[in-house]
Structure formats: structure tokens, C-alpha cells
N, C-alpha and C positions, 0 to 999 in steps of 0.2 A: 523690460518687455513692453510691447505696445498692446494696449487693451482697448477693446470696443465693448461698450455697454449698450445693448438694445433694450430699451425700457419702454413699457407700455402701461400707462395708467393715466386717466384724465384728471385725477385729483392729487395736487402736490402735498396735501396733508395725510394722504393714505399711508398704510403700513407698507404697501408696495413701494411707495416713494421713499420710505425710510430705508428699505432694502437697497434701493438705488443710491441714496446718499451715503449709506454706510460703505457700499462698494467703492464709490468714487474716493472717499476719504481714506479708506484702508489701502487701496492700490497706489494712490498718490503718495501716501506717507511711506510706503515701502519702496518708493523710488521709481515706480512704473509710470509711463505716460498713459493717459486715459482720455478717450473720446466717448461722448454720450450721444446716441441717437434717441432723442426723446420724441417718440413718434407722435403722441398727442400734442406735446408742447410745441413742436415744430410744424404741426399741421400736416403731417405726412398723408398724402392721398394713397389709399390702399387699392384703388381701382385701376386695373390695367386697361390700356387702350392705345389708340394711335397717338395720344398726347405723350406717350413715353418716348417718342422719337422725333428728331429733327430732320431725319432723312427717311426715304421710303424705298423699300425693296420691291413691293408689288402694290400698286395703287388699286388694283382690281379685286384682290383677295387678301384679307387680313389674316395672315398666319403668324401668330405671336413669336414663335421660336425663330422663324425666318427673318422677321423684322429685328429681333434681338441680335441675331448673328450678323446681319447687315450693319446694324448700329455699332457692334463691337469692332467692325472693320473700318468704319467711316467716322468714328467719333460722333455718332449720331444719336446719343441718348439725351434726354431732357436734363436740365440742370440739376433737378432734385435727385435724379438717379445717379448722375456723375458724382455728386457729393457723397451719397450713401455707398456707392461702389468703391470709391477711393477709401472711405473709412474701413470698409470690409477688407480691402486689399492690404491695407497697412497693418491690420491686427494680427498679432501672434496668439492672443487669448481673447475669447469672446464670452461675455456674461449676458445671458438673456434673463430679463426680470419682468415678470408679468403675473397677473392674478389668474387663477383657474376660473373661467366663466363657461357655464354650460358644457362642462366636461372637456375643456381644451383652452387654447390661448385665445385672447381677443382677436377679432377678425383683422384688426389693423396690423398685427404681427404677421399673419398669413399673407396679407397683401404686401408687406415688406419683402417677404421671400419671393412672392410672385414677380414683383417688379424689379427688385434689386439684383437678385441672384439669376441674372439673365444668361441664356444660352450663349456661349462664346466668351462670357465674362466670369461665370462661377462654375460652369460645368459644360460638358459636351458629350456627345455619344461616345461611349467607351472610356470616358474620363470622369468616373464617379467612384465613391468609396475608396478603396486602396489605390486607385489611380486618379484621385480627385485633385482639383486645383489647389486645395488648401491642406494638402497632406501634412500631417504632423502637428498642425496647429490644434489648439485645445479649446473646448467650450464647456461651460457650466451653466445649467439652467437653475434659476432661483424663482420659486413661485410662492404666492400666498393663496390660502384657500379659506372659504367659509366653512367647509366641512372639517370634521375632526379627523385625527390620525386613523381612528377605527373605521371611519367611513371609507377611507382609501386603503382598504386591505382586501385581499381575496375573500370572496364570499359575502362581503358587505355591500352597501348600496352602490358605490362608485367603482369598486375594483382597485387593484393595486396601482399606485401612482406611476410606476414604470410603464404599465399598460396604457394608462391615460395619456402619458407623454410620448408613447412610442412613435407617433407620426412625426413629432418634432425631432426626437432623438435620431431615429433611423432614416426617415425619408426626407429630412431636410439637412440637419447638421452633419451626420455621418455620410450622407449622400455627397456632400461637398469635400469629404476627405478628412473632416475634423475628428479628433479624439474627443469623445463626449463622456464626461464624468457622471457619476451618480448624482441625480438632481438633489437640490436642497429645497425643503418645503417648510414654510411656516404655517402649520395647520391651524384652522379655526382662529386666524389672526384677529378678526373682529370680536371674538368672544373671550379670549384669554385676558388675564390681568396684565398690568404694566410690567411686573417683574418677569412674567413669561415672555412678553414682547422683547424686553431687554435681553433676556437669555437667547431668544432667537437671533437678535442682531449680533450678539457676541459670537454665536455659533457660525453664523453666516460669514462674519469677518474672518474667523479661523479657517473656514473651508476655502475661501477665496485666496488667502495668503498661502495656505498649504498647496493649493493647486498651481498657483503662478510661480511660486518659489521652488518648485520641485526640480531639483538639479538633474534627475534622470530624464524627465520630460524635456528639459531644456537641451540636453545632449541629443535626444532623439530628434527634436525639431531641427537642430543644426545638421545632423546626419542626413536628414531627408530633404534638405533645402534644394539640392540640385535636381533630385527626382521630382519635387513639386514644381520647380521652375519648368522642367521639361513637360510636365502634364499641362501647364498653362500655355504651351505654344499655340500660336494662332490656329484656328480651326479652318480646315479646307473643306470645300464642297458645301452642300446644303444641309439644313437642319434635318434630323432623321425623319421627322413626321411631315415634312413638306410634301406638297403634291408633286408627283413625278411629271 
């Protein structure tokens, strides 16, 4: 399987980095190919704008989706976006690894979705969810938190983790057609002892290998290959929110 790790943390000695390193080693050791989008390490720019494009659809009015669609037809994306889009397009399995900051993902991860998952490249009108470009492929979110497990439960301070991660799970990953698994969380990672952190890493490795080596999912991925390819057919017409 071809794996893409989307990793976001500015500190290479962080526990989030340990989650990323464990994922790379485990997946490689199991015989899978692995690419890492190290967003901070590679200096990824999360801010969208005209700099995303080497071609122009409308010089008078900047409508982001229309420019994305035009770029998808004219090979008009900037080099950093071409690199990330190719990584995404190659991946059968995606692992997203980031810390929970202010009740969600770091802004750099949201910016990756904004810029990389472009209209005409990752989705289009009517080609979302069960009609998505990446139908049948699988995603797993791995997070670290400062808050304890109890804090991330219904009725406590932050609410259930599934609710916290809903925008990522539903409105980003599933939106693209991906099968999204139950997230993995290393709760209170800065507070627990070394044995607890080692146990987190072992459990994370088990989750990854169980997810990617699942023969039932692999069969589903193969069965949906033609449908997914059809979903990715070039988009005709204008972006749905473009000015008439």
C-alpha cells in the first residue's frame, strides 16, 4: 500500500513527532511505501491566494474555486501544490498526525486542505462523499492532547473527541470520499510518565498496522477503483459558486 502521512508539529522532539516517527517505521517495516508531508519542516504556506497559480482564469475578480478549476485544466498550480497534490493522489492510506490546539487542528493543517484539496483536483460539485475522488481509500487521524481522557468526554470541559474532530472527519476527509477510522488519541501526552507514552506508541503502531493490513478494506479498495476513477473525470463547466 502507498501511505501518506500529513504531519504538523514545529518541534521534532515532541510526542507528536514520536507518533510520526513510529508511523513511518511501522509502515515501512510492514512493507508499505511511505511519504511524509512535514508541514512545518517543509515550510508549507497555509495561506491561499493568487500565488497558488501560474495561470489566471479571471484577472479582474479572484474567485478561488474558479482559479483552482482553471489550474486543474492547464497544469497551472504552483510547485508546492503540485508536490502535495501528487502525494495525495498516490496515497491509498492517509495518516493525519497533529496536536489538538484550541479545540482543533493547527491552522497549518487547515491551510493544507484549503490549498491542496483544490476544486477539480480533489472534489467537484456532485463529486463528494460516496461520489468522491478518493472513494475507498482509508484515513486515520492520530492526535496528541494536553487534556486528559476525562476532559474529552460528553459533559466535561471539551466534549467527546469525535465531536471535536467532526469537521476534519466529515467535512474534509469523508468529503473527499475517504473511509475514516475511529481516531487515535494520546491524551495528556505532556503529563503522563514514560511508560504511559511507550504504551501510547505501541497502541498507535498496532492501530496503524491493523488498519492498513485489513484485507477486507483492501478488497473494497480494489472493487471501487473503477468507480473512483470515473469520479475523478475532468470537470466541465464553471465552479458552482462562480459568478454567472
